[in-house]
N, C-alpha and C positions, 0 to 999 in steps of 0.2 A: 933610816931602817935600821932594824936593833944588832945587836955584836954576834954573832953566831955561838961565842962563848957564853954568852948569855944566857940565850935560848938553850942551850944542852945544859946546863948549868940548873936553870931551872926545872926543866923537863927529868932532871936525874931527882932533884931535890923532890918533885912530886911521886916521881915512883919510890924515893926513900918512906917520904912520908906518909903514902898508900899503900905501901906493900901487901900490910896484914890486909888490909880492907879489899885489895884484890882478891886473895887466895878467897877470903870470903865469897867475895862476888862470884868466882868459879868455882865454889864448893856447891851451891844451889843451883848451878849451870850447866856446869861440865859436864860432858857426855859420857865421860864413864871417871868414878872418883878419885883413881890413880891420875889422871891426867893434870890436877889442880895445880902442881907444881911447877910443869911443862908448860900449862896456858901461863900464868903467872911470870915466867923466863922468858917467853914468848914477846910478851908484850914489852919488857925490856929489850931484847933485839929486835923490835919494832921500832920503838922510841930511838934506838942507836942507829939503825938503818936508814929510817927516813924521817929524821928530825922535823920538825914545823919549818914551815918557811919564814913564818915572822914569831915576833914574839907574843906570847900568850895574853891573855885576860886573865883567864882559868886555868893553869895547868892542870888541875887536877879532873876539870872536864873533859880535856883532851885525851887526858890517861883514859879514863873509863872509857871513852870514846874509840880510841884503840883496843880494848881491854874487847868491847863489845863484838868489833872487828874481827879479832882474834877467836873469839866464839864463834861468831858466824861461818868460820872458815873451818874449825875443827869440826863442825856438826856437819856442814857440806861433806868435810873428808869421810866420816865415819861413814855418812848415809853410800857413800861410792864404794866401800868398803866390803868387798865379802864377808858374809855374818859366820864365823867361828863357831861350831858346834862343841862341845863338850861330851862327854861319855855317854852321860846320863842323856841330853836331850837328841844324840844318835839311837839312842836305846827306845825312847817315845817314837822317835819317827819310823824309826824299824817298825815299829809293832803298828802304828797306824799305817803304815804302805802295808804293813801283813790283813791288820782287817778290811781296808779297801778294797785288797786285791781280791780276797773271799765274796765282800759284799758284790765287787762288781763281777766277780765270776755268776756268782749267782744271778745278779740282774741279768748278765746275756745271756745264761740258762734259759731263764722264764723269758726273756724275749724271742730264744730262739723257740720253745714251745707255743707263744703265741703267734710267729708266724709261721709254725706248721700247722696251722689250723686254718691256712689262709690257702689259696691258689699258691704254685710256684714264683709268674710271674709277679704277683704281688711283693714275695719275700725279693724278688732279683731288681723292680724300680726302688725299694726301698734303700737296699745296698749299695745301687748304683749311685743313687744322690747323697746318700750319708758318707758311706765311705770312699768312693771316689770323686765326688764333687760337679757331675756330672750336671749339664742343666736338661731340664724337659723334652727337649729338640735332639739333644745327643744321645738321651734313654733310649726315646723313639728308633731312635737310626740302630743302635746297637741290637736292641732286641726285636726290630723289622716290624712296629709298629707306628699308629698314630701318636702325634704328643698328646692329643684327647685324650686318647688311650693312657698315657701314661698318667696325665695329669688324673684322670678318674681313678686308675688304679691307684697313685699316693693318698687320693682321699680318703680312699675305702681304709687304706691300711691303715691312717692315723685316726680314723674312726675306730675302728677295729683294736688298736691302741688305748685311743683315750676309754673307751668301753670296759677296757679288761679290767680285773680287780689288783691291784699290785698290790 
């Protein structure tokens, strides 16, 4: 078995020799541009905390394997973090929300207009199904009609909406 001190020395020499190429490795792959130096240092910390158990034939290869694992952890951590929004992104989001809200309001008004062209029972069936999530049997019980009638009403409502000019 190899001497622990010799293994540590080999790994440290490999780190010192490849520190600049590690930075270049992280520059093209880091989740954020300002993380390159941190990731490079994290490789060193990882090597000190978890040195290889035995002598390495190719310490540089081991170094890049550690670097790859550090990079994967950083990317996983970034995916789990909540996204920060700058003021400009918040303004765009707010403007989009306003447009979406006005479009949704217009669509709801048009839907109300279309449902107004139908008997009230049809609108009730649609609302109970879509908003309250009731089954046809539950709707039939609530409205005091048969399940078959509820299905027929729903078919007619959907046909009317399909044929409407949006």
